[in-house]
Each structure stands twice: as C-alpha cells, then as structure tokens.
N, C-alpha and C positions, 0 to 999 in steps of 0.2 A: 408703324413703322419704319423705315423707308431699309432696304438691303444694306445701305451704307451702316446707318447707324445698328442695325446687328450685328458686323462686321465690330465696329469700335467697341463694342459690348462684349462681345466674347473675348478681342483681343485683351480689355482692359481685365476681365476675369483671367486669363490663362497668363496675363504677368503676375496676377497676387500669388494667383498658386504657382508660379513656378518661383516667386520668393518665398511661399512658405516650403517647398521643397529644400530651397538652397539651403534657410535656416534650419531645418531639420537636418538635414546631412550635415553643416557646420555642428550643431548640436552633437550626433550620433557622431563624429569623428573626432573629438575634443574628449568622450568619454571611452575611450579604449578598453577592452575589456581586462580583467584584472585576474592575475593569477591567486585563484582561493589560497586563505590564509592558512586553513588547515591543511592538515594531514592526509594521507590515507585515510580512511572510515578502518576503525579496530573491529574483529570478527573476535566473537567469542566472548569472552569476561567469564567463564568459569574454568577452574584450574580440574586436573587431574583427578586430585582427590574430592575436587567437589561433584563431578561429574560421575564420581564411583560413588560416593555417598546419595545421591541423588538417583541413582539406578536404584540403589538396595533400596529406597526407603519408596521407591513407586513398584519393586517387587513385591515386598510386603503387603502394600498396599493393594496392588492386585490381586495377592493370594489370599486377604483376605475378604475381597471383593469375592471372588470364586468360593469362598469355604461357605459365606454367609448365603450365595446363589444357591450352591447345591445342598444345604441343607433348609432353605427358602421350598424347593422345588421338590423336594422327594419327602412328600404327607407318607403319613404312617396310614399303614392301608392293615386290614384285616389277613391275613390266608384266604384266597379261595380258592386252595386246593382241597378242602376238603366239604365244600359245595357242593349241591348237584342238584338238576334242577328235577 
C-alpha cells in the first residue's frame, strides 16, 4: 500500500470512531442521572424494649455458658494433702 492509501484508510477509521463517540455522547446526555426514588436509608429496626429484651436474653445465655464451662473445666480430684512420697 502506498502512503496515500494508508492515510485515507486511517481517516476513514477516524471518522467512524468520531461518529461512534458522538452517538454515545448523545445517548449519554439524553439519559441524565435521576434522583433516587427511595428516601434515606432507615437505621435500626429494633425498639428500645426489644433491645432490652435481647440484652437480657443474651446475658442469660452467656451466664449459662460460663456456668457450664466452669462445671466442665473443674474436674473432681481427690485431695492430695494427705499423700506422702
């Protein structure tokens, strides 16, 4: 290919790229960002009474677990005070 043919080919590609860019820009500008239909995020979802009840339940649960753990970890041993070597 001669230099003129290459230049013509590159210009044709440039024109097609420019037209594609323009089409995308038009499409993008017509779809302006919309405001969210939803309001702000809600937080929480549990009442003060519900929190209090949950707190009491969890305290009871952890107390029971601590009690079970202390019963399990303290094996019954015979007193070693009376043993002599």
